[in-house]
PDB file of N, CA, C and O in Angstrom:
ATOM      1  N   MET A   1       0.811  -1.208   0.000  1.00  0.00           N
ATOM      2  CA  MET A   1       0.000   0.000   0.000  1.00  0.00           C
ATOM      3  C   MET A   1       0.847   1.260   0.000  1.00  0.00           C
ATOM      4  O   MET A   1       0.322   2.346  -0.248  1.00  0.00           O
ATOM      5  N   ASP A   2       2.124   1.150   0.268  1.00  0.00           N
ATOM      6  CA  ASP A   2       2.975   2.335   0.238  1.00  0.00           C
ATOM      7  C   ASP A   2       3.038   2.930  -1.160  1.00  0.00           C
ATOM      8  O   ASP A   2       3.147   4.147  -1.317  1.00  0.00           O
ATOM      9  N   TYR A   3       2.972   2.074  -2.178  1.00  0.00           N
ATOM     10  CA  TYR A   3       3.052   2.599  -3.535  1.00  0.00           C
ATOM     11  C   TYR A   3       1.822   3.447  -3.862  1.00  0.00           C
ATOM     12  O   TYR A   3       1.921   4.391  -4.646  1.00  0.00           O
ATOM     13  N   VAL A   4       0.677   3.131  -3.281  1.00  0.00           N
ATOM     14  CA  VAL A   4      -0.522   3.930  -3.521  1.00  0.00           C
ATOM     15  C   VAL A   4      -0.353   5.317  -2.917  1.00  0.00           C
ATOM     16  O   VAL A   4      -0.658   6.316  -3.569  1.00  0.00           O
ATOM     17  N   SER A   5       0.121   5.388  -1.699  1.00  0.00           N
ATOM     18  CA  SER A   5       0.310   6.687  -1.055  1.00  0.00           C
ATOM     19  C   SER A   5       1.422   7.486  -1.733  1.00  0.00           C
ATOM     20  O   SER A   5       1.434   8.715  -1.662  1.00  0.00           O
ATOM     21  N   ALA A   6       2.362   6.790  -2.395  1.00  0.00           N
ATOM     22  CA  ALA A   6       3.428   7.488  -3.112  1.00  0.00           C
ATOM     23  C   ALA A   6       2.926   8.029  -4.452  1.00  0.00           C
ATOM     24  O   ALA A   6       3.447   9.030  -4.944  1.00  0.00           O
ATOM     25  N   LEU A   7       1.932   7.386  -5.041  1.00  0.00           N
ATOM     26  CA  LEU A   7       1.446   7.803  -6.359  1.00  0.00           C
ATOM     27  C   LEU A   7       0.304   8.808  -6.305  1.00  0.00           C
ATOM     28  O   LEU A   7       0.067   9.507  -7.290  1.00  0.00           O
ATOM     29  N   VAL A   8      -0.403   8.902  -5.202  1.00  0.00           N
ATOM     30  CA  VAL A   8      -1.579   9.775  -5.132  1.00  0.00           C
ATOM     31  C   VAL A   8      -1.222  11.249  -5.340  1.00  0.00           C
ATOM     32  O   VAL A   8      -1.866  11.894  -6.167  1.00  0.00           O
ATOM     33  N   PRO A   9      -0.242  11.816  -4.645  1.00  0.00           N
ATOM     34  CA  PRO A   9       0.038  13.252  -4.857  1.00  0.00           C
ATOM     35  C   PRO A   9       0.408  13.610  -6.299  1.00  0.00           C
ATOM     36  O   PRO A   9      -0.117  14.598  -6.813  1.00  0.00           O
ATOM     37  N   PRO A  10       1.288  12.856  -6.981  1.00  0.00           N
ATOM     38  CA  PRO A  10       1.585  13.217  -8.370  1.00  0.00           C
ATOM     39  C   PRO A  10       0.373  13.097  -9.295  1.00  0.00           C
ATOM     40  O   PRO A  10       0.205  13.899 -10.214  1.00  0.00           O
ATOM     41  N   VAL A  11      -0.462  12.102  -9.051  1.00  0.00           N
ATOM     42  CA  VAL A  11      -1.644  11.933  -9.893  1.00  0.00           C
ATOM     43  C   VAL A  11      -2.619  13.083  -9.672  1.00  0.00           C
ATOM     44  O   VAL A  11      -3.209  13.586 -10.628  1.00  0.00           O
ATOM     45  N   VAL A  12      -2.793  13.501  -8.431  1.00  0.00           N
ATOM     46  CA  VAL A  12      -3.686  14.623  -8.140  1.00  0.00           C
ATOM     47  C   VAL A  12      -3.142  15.903  -8.755  1.00  0.00           C
ATOM     48  O   VAL A  12      -3.904  16.676  -9.336  1.00  0.00           O
ATOM     49  N   MET A  13      -1.848  16.141  -8.641  1.00  0.00           N
ATOM     50  CA  MET A  13      -1.254  17.341  -9.226  1.00  0.00           C
ATOM     51  C   MET A  13      -1.353  17.316 -10.749  1.00  0.00           C
ATOM     52  O   MET A  13      -1.610  18.349 -11.369  1.00  0.00           O
ATOM     53  N   ALA A  14      -1.153  16.159 -11.351  1.00  0.00           N
ATOM     54  CA  ALA A  14      -1.259  16.052 -12.803  1.00  0.00           C
ATOM     55  C   ALA A  14      -2.687  16.339 -13.259  1.00  0.00           C
ATOM     56  O   ALA A  14      -2.890  17.031 -14.257  1.00  0.00           O
ATOM     57  N   ALA A  15      -3.663  15.824 -12.548  1.00  0.00           N
ATOM     58  CA  ALA A  15      -5.060  16.077 -12.906  1.00  0.00           C
ATOM     59  C   ALA A  15      -5.388  17.563 -12.768  1.00  0.00           C
ATOM     60  O   ALA A  15      -6.074  18.130 -13.619  1.00  0.00           O
ATOM     61  N   PHE A  16      -4.905  18.188 -11.712  1.00  0.00           N
ATOM     62  CA  PHE A  16      -5.130  19.628 -11.523  1.00  0.00           C
ATOM     63  C   PHE A  16      -4.480  20.419 -12.651  1.00  0.00           C
ATOM     64  O   PHE A  16      -5.083  21.356 -13.175  1.00  0.00           O
ATOM     65  N   PHE A  17      -3.267  20.056 -13.029  1.00  0.00           N
ATOM     66  CA  PHE A  17      -2.547  20.756 -14.088  1.00  0.00           C
ATOM     67  C   PHE A  17      -3.279  20.622 -15.419  1.00  0.00           C
ATOM     68  O   PHE A  17      -3.403  21.598 -16.159  1.00  0.00           O
ATOM     69  N   VAL A  18      -3.762  19.432 -15.725  1.00  0.00           N
ATOM     70  CA  VAL A  18      -4.509  19.225 -16.971  1.00  0.00           C
ATOM     71  C   VAL A  18      -5.773  20.080 -16.963  1.00  0.00           C
ATOM     72  O   VAL A  18      -6.114  20.697 -17.972  1.00  0.00           O
ATOM     73  N   GLY A  19      -6.460  20.118 -15.839  1.00  0.00           N
ATOM     74  CA  GLY A  19      -7.652  20.953 -15.732  1.00  0.00           C
ATOM     75  C   GLY A  19      -7.333  22.427 -15.913  1.00  0.00           C
ATOM     76  O   GLY A  19      -8.093  23.152 -16.553  1.00  0.00           O
ATOM     77  N   LEU A  20      -6.219  22.874 -15.356  1.00  0.00           N
ATOM     78  CA  LEU A  20      -5.802  24.264 -15.500  1.00  0.00           C
ATOM     79  C   LEU A  20      -5.511  24.603 -16.955  1.00  0.00           C
ATOM     80  O   LEU A  20      -5.944  25.642 -17.453  1.00  0.00           O
ATOM     81  N   VAL A  21      -4.784  23.735 -17.634  1.00  0.00           N
ATOM     82  CA  VAL A  21      -4.454  23.972 -19.036  1.00  0.00           C
ATOM     83  C   VAL A  21      -5.719  23.997 -19.890  1.00  0.00           C
ATOM     84  O   VAL A  21      -5.854  24.851 -20.767  1.00  0.00           O
ATOM     85  N   VAL A  22      -6.642  23.075 -19.647  1.00  0.00           N
ATOM     86  CA  VAL A  22      -7.894  23.048 -20.404  1.00  0.00           C
ATOM     87  C   VAL A  22      -8.687  24.322 -20.163  1.00  0.00           C
ATOM     88  O   VAL A  22      -9.263  24.877 -21.099  1.00  0.00           O
ATOM     89  N   THR A  23      -8.725  24.789 -18.931  1.00  0.00           N
ATOM     90  CA  THR A  23      -9.447  26.029 -18.618  1.00  0.00           C
ATOM     91  C   THR A  23      -8.815  27.222 -19.323  1.00  0.00           C
ATOM     92  O   THR A  23      -9.529  28.073 -19.855  1.00  0.00           O
ATOM     93  N   ILE A  24      -7.501  27.298 -19.336  1.00  0.00           N
ATOM     94  CA  ILE A  24      -6.813  28.406 -20.005  1.00  0.00           C
ATOM     95  C   ILE A  24      -7.096  28.375 -21.503  1.00  0.00           C
ATOM     96  O   ILE A  24      -7.366  29.413 -22.107  1.00  0.00           O
ATOM     97  N   ILE A  25      -7.035  27.203 -22.096  1.00  0.00           N
ATOM     98  CA  ILE A  25      -7.266  27.096 -23.537  1.00  0.00           C
ATOM     99  C   ILE A  25      -8.708  27.458 -23.886  1.00  0.00           C
ATOM    100  O   ILE A  25      -8.951  28.137 -24.883  1.00  0.00           O
ATOM    101  N   LYS A  26      -9.651  27.015 -23.082  1.00  0.00           N
ATOM    102  CA  LYS A  26     -11.056  27.315 -23.358  1.00  0.00           C
ATOM    103  C   LYS A  26     -11.380  28.793 -23.172  1.00  0.00           C
ATOM    104  O   LYS A  26     -12.297  29.306 -23.814  1.00  0.00           O
ATOM    105  N   SER A  27     -10.647  29.481 -22.310  1.00  0.00           N
ATOM    106  CA  SER A  27     -10.957  30.884 -22.050  1.00  0.00           C
ATOM    107  C   SER A  27     -10.306  31.823 -23.060  1.00  0.00           C
ATOM    108  O   SER A  27     -10.537  33.031 -23.008  1.00  0.00           O
ATOM    109  N   GLN A  28      -9.506  31.300 -23.967  1.00  0.00           N
ATOM    110  CA  GLN A  28      -8.898  32.143 -24.992  1.00  0.00           C
ATOM    111  C   GLN A  28      -9.945  32.488 -26.036  1.00  0.00           C
ATOM    112  O   GLN A  28     -10.729  31.631 -26.442  1.00  0.00           O
ATOM    113  N   GLY A  29      -9.958  33.730 -26.467  1.00  0.00           N
ATOM    114  CA  GLY A  29     -10.919  34.147 -27.482  1.00  0.00           C
ATOM    115  C   GLY A  29     -12.290  34.344 -26.876  1.00  0.00           C
ATOM    116  O   GLY A  29     -12.419  34.672 -25.697  1.00  0.00           O
ATOM    117  N   GLY A  30     -13.298  34.146 -27.672  1.00  0.00           N
ATOM    118  CA  GLY A  30     -14.662  34.277 -27.185  1.00  0.00           C
ATOM    119  C   GLY A  30     -15.124  35.716 -27.147  1.00  0.00           C
ATOM    120  O   GLY A  30     -14.466  36.602 -27.692  1.00  0.00           O
ATOM    121  N   PRO A  31     -16.257  35.951 -26.502  1.00  0.00           N
ATOM    122  CA  PRO A  31     -16.846  37.298 -26.506  1.00  0.00           C
ATOM    123  C   PRO A  31     -16.042  38.318 -25.706  1.00  0.00           C
ATOM    124  O   PRO A  31     -16.184  39.518 -25.940  1.00  0.00           O
ATOM    125  N   ASN A  32     -15.212  37.884 -24.783  1.00  0.00           N
ATOM    126  CA  ASN A  32     -14.455  38.833 -23.970  1.00  0.00           C
ATOM    127  C   ASN A  32     -13.104  39.183 -24.581  1.00  0.00           C
ATOM    128  O   ASN A  32     -12.375  40.003 -24.022  1.00  0.00           O
ATOM    129  N   LYS A  33     -12.752  38.581 -25.717  1.00  0.00           N
ATOM    130  CA  LYS A  33     -11.436  38.807 -26.300  1.00  0.00           C
ATOM    131  C   LYS A  33     -11.216  40.272 -26.636  1.00  0.00           C
ATOM    132  O   LYS A  33     -10.152  40.815 -26.338  1.00  0.00           O
ATOM    133  N   ALA A  34     -12.192  40.924 -27.248  1.00  0.00           N
ATOM    134  CA  ALA A  34     -12.037  42.329 -27.627  1.00  0.00           C
ATOM    135  C   ALA A  34     -11.867  43.202 -26.393  1.00  0.00           C
ATOM    136  O   ALA A  34     -11.063  44.135 -26.397  1.00  0.00           O
ATOM    137  N   LYS A  35     -12.620  42.905 -25.336  1.00  0.00           N
ATOM    138  CA  LYS A  35     -12.525  43.705 -24.104  1.00  0.00           C
ATOM    139  C   LYS A  35     -11.151  43.500 -23.453  1.00  0.00           C
ATOM    140  O   LYS A  35     -10.546  44.453 -22.961  1.00  0.00           O
ATOM    141  N   GLU A  36     -10.667  42.262 -23.452  1.00  0.00           N
ATOM    142  CA  GLU A  36      -9.351  42.002 -22.868  1.00  0.00           C
ATOM    143  C   GLU A  36      -8.252  42.658 -23.689  1.00  0.00           C
ATOM    144  O   GLU A  36      -7.311  43.223 -23.130  1.00  0.00           O
ATOM    145  N   ASP A  37      -8.365  42.586 -25.022  1.00  0.00           N
ATOM    146  CA  ASP A  37      -7.370  43.231 -25.873  1.00  0.00           C
ATOM    147  C   ASP A  37      -7.373  44.735 -25.673  1.00  0.00           C
ATOM    148  O   ASP A  37      -6.310  45.355 -25.659  1.00  0.00           O
ATOM    149  N   ALA A  38      -8.545  45.332 -25.519  1.00  0.00           N
ATOM    150  CA  ALA A  38      -8.633  46.776 -25.293  1.00  0.00           C
ATOM    151  C   ALA A  38      -8.002  47.156 -23.961  1.00  0.00           C
ATOM    152  O   ALA A  38      -7.349  48.195 -23.857  1.00  0.00           O
ATOM    153  N   ALA A  39      -8.193  46.321 -22.941  1.00  0.00           N
ATOM    154  CA  ALA A  39      -7.599  46.614 -21.637  1.00  0.00           C
ATOM    155  C   ALA A  39      -6.075  46.552 -21.712  1.00  0.00           C
ATOM    156  O   ALA A  39      -5.387  47.384 -21.120  1.00  0.00           O
ATOM    157  N   VAL A  40      -5.553  45.577 -22.432  1.00  0.00           N
ATOM    158  CA  VAL A  40      -4.091  45.461 -22.581  1.00  0.00           C
ATOM    159  C   VAL A  40      -3.555  46.642 -23.381  1.00  0.00           C
ATOM    160  O   VAL A  40      -2.528  47.219 -23.022  1.00  0.00           O
ATOM    161  N   ASP A  41      -4.246  47.008 -24.468  1.00  0.00           N
ATOM    162  CA  ASP A  41      -3.801  48.155 -25.268  1.00  0.00           C
ATOM    163  C   ASP A  41      -3.805  49.439 -24.441  1.00  0.00           C
ATOM    164  O   ASP A  41      -2.895  50.258 -24.569  1.00  0.00           O
ATOM    165  N   ALA A  42      -4.805  49.618 -23.606  1.00  0.00           N
ATOM    166  CA  ALA A  42      -4.866  50.815 -22.766  1.00  0.00           C
ATOM    167  C   ALA A  42      -3.727  50.834 -21.748  1.00  0.00           C
ATOM    168  O   ALA A  42      -3.132  51.881 -21.498  1.00  0.00           O
ATOM    169  N   ALA A  43      -3.429  49.686 -21.169  1.00  0.00           N
ATOM    170  CA  ALA A  43      -2.329  49.622 -20.207  1.00  0.00           C
ATOM    171  C   ALA A  43      -0.997  49.898 -20.884  1.00  0.00           C
ATOM    172  O   ALA A  43      -0.148  50.590 -20.322  1.00  0.00           O
ATOM    173  N   LEU A  44      -0.805  49.367 -22.079  1.00  0.00           N
ATOM    174  CA  LEU A  44       0.438  49.637 -22.811  1.00  0.00           C
ATOM    175  C   LEU A  44       0.542  51.110 -23.195  1.00  0.00           C
ATOM    176  O   LEU A  44       1.631  51.683 -23.147  1.00  0.00           O
ATOM    177  N   ALA A  45      -0.569  51.726 -23.573  1.00  0.00           N
ATOM    178  CA  ALA A  45      -0.551  53.150 -23.919  1.00  0.00           C
ATOM    179  C   ALA A  45      -0.212  54.000 -22.700  1.00  0.00           C
ATOM    180  O   ALA A  45       0.542  54.968 -22.804  1.00  0.00           O
ATOM    181  N   ARG A  46      -0.775  53.635 -21.531  1.00  0.00           N
ATOM    182  CA  ARG A  46      -0.444  54.383 -20.307  1.00  0.00           C
ATOM    183  C   ARG A  46       1.034  54.243 -19.970  1.00  0.00           C
ATOM    184  O   ARG A  46       1.680  55.208 -19.562  1.00  0.00           O
ATOM    185  N   ALA A  47       1.561  53.043 -20.140  1.00  0.00           N
ATOM    186  CA  ALA A  47       2.975  52.830 -19.831  1.00  0.00           C
ATOM    187  C   ALA A  47       3.855  53.613 -20.803  1.00  0.00           C
ATOM    188  O   ALA A  47       4.864  54.192 -20.400  1.00  0.00           O
ATOM    189  N   ALA A  48       3.481  53.634 -22.063  1.00  0.00           N
ATOM    190  CA  ALA A  48       4.276  54.359 -23.053  1.00  0.00           C
ATOM    191  C   ALA A  48       4.219  55.858 -22.809  1.00  0.00           C
ATOM    192  O   ALA A  48       5.232  56.544 -22.942  1.00  0.00           O
ATOM    193  N   SER A  49       3.039  56.381 -22.449  1.00  0.00           N
ATOM    194  CA  SER A  49       2.940  57.822 -22.211  1.00  0.00           C
ATOM    195  C   SER A  49       3.662  58.215 -20.924  1.00  0.00           C
ATOM    196  O   SER A  49       4.237  59.301 -20.849  1.00  0.00           O
ATOM    197  N   ALA A  50       3.641  57.370 -19.938  1.00  0.00           N
ATOM    198  CA  ALA A  50       4.366  57.666 -18.701  1.00  0.00           C
ATOM    199  C   ALA A  50       5.870  57.627 -18.932  1.00  0.00           C
ATOM    200  O   ALA A  50       6.626  58.351 -18.284  1.00  0.00           O
ATOM    201  N   GLU A  51       6.295  56.782 -19.857  1.00  0.00           N
ATOM    202  CA  GLU A  51       7.728  56.683 -20.154  1.00  0.00           C
ATOM    203  C   GLU A  51       8.203  57.908 -20.913  1.00  0.00           C
ATOM    204  O   GLU A  51       9.344  58.333 -20.730  1.00  0.00           O
ATOM    205  N   GLN A  52       7.361  58.490 -21.760  1.00  0.00           N
ATOM    206  CA  GLN A  52       7.760  59.630 -22.567  1.00  0.00           C
ATOM    207  C   GLN A  52       7.563  60.969 -21.850  1.00  0.00           C
ATOM    208  O   GLN A  52       8.136  61.979 -22.259  1.00  0.00           O
ATOM    209  N   ALA A  53       6.769  60.981 -20.801  1.00  0.00           N
ATOM    210  CA  ALA A  53       6.503  62.226 -20.094  1.00  0.00           C
ATOM    211  C   ALA A  53       7.775  62.720 -19.408  1.00  0.00           C
ATOM    212  O   ALA A  53       8.503  61.935 -18.800  1.00  0.00           O
ATOM    213  N   PRO A  54       8.039  64.022 -19.507  1.00  0.00           N
ATOM    214  CA  PRO A  54       9.236  64.567 -18.834  1.00  0.00           C
ATOM    215  C   PRO A  54       9.062  64.512 -17.326  1.00  0.00           C
ATOM    216  O   PRO A  54       7.992  64.805 -16.792  1.00  0.00           O
ATOM    217  N   ARG A  55      10.093  64.145 -16.684  1.00  0.00           N
ATOM    218  CA  ARG A  55      10.061  64.042 -15.212  1.00  0.00           C
ATOM    219  C   ARG A  55      10.444  65.385 -14.607  1.00  0.00           C
ATOM    220  O   ARG A  55      11.419  66.013 -15.020  1.00  0.00           O
ATOM    221  N   SER A  56       9.676  65.803 -13.643  1.00  0.00           N
ATOM    222  CA  SER A  56      10.020  67.065 -12.976  1.00  0.00           C
ATOM    223  C   SER A  56      10.768  66.719 -11.688  1.00  0.00           C
ATOM    224  O   SER A  56      10.174  66.374 -10.667  1.00  0.00           O
ATOM    225  N   GLU A  57      12.069  66.823 -11.775  1.00  0.00           N
ATOM    226  CA  GLU A  57      12.917  66.502 -10.621  1.00  0.00           C
ATOM    227  C   GLU A  57      13.147  67.767  -9.811  1.00  0.00           C
ATOM    228  O   GLU A  57      13.384  68.839 -10.367  1.00  0.00           O
ATOM    229  N   GLY A  58      13.076  67.636  -8.528  1.00  0.00           N
ATOM    230  CA  GLY A  58      13.298  68.784  -7.658  1.00  0.00           C
ATOM    231  C   GLY A  58      14.781  69.134  -7.584  1.00  0.00           C
ATOM    232  O   GLY A  58      15.529  68.575  -6.781  1.00  0.00           O
ATOM    233  N   VAL A  59      15.180  70.057  -8.425  1.00  0.00           N
ATOM    234  CA  VAL A  59      16.601  70.418  -8.486  1.00  0.00           C
ATOM    235  C   VAL A  59      16.852  71.628  -7.633  1.00  0.00           C
ATOM    236  O   VAL A  59      17.987  72.097  -7.546  1.00  0.00           O
TER     237      VAL A  59
END
């Protein structure tokens, strides 16, 4: 019975990992894709504008 207790944790982790990968793949695209892409584009635009903005250093 020691072999059963040795195999249970890896099997449970493997099943969880497979479920995670399936969930990630299924959530790609779909009706929320445009909203997610817009959110990423907005975040990148904010980062780019913050990078180009002149810094006012207290000299």
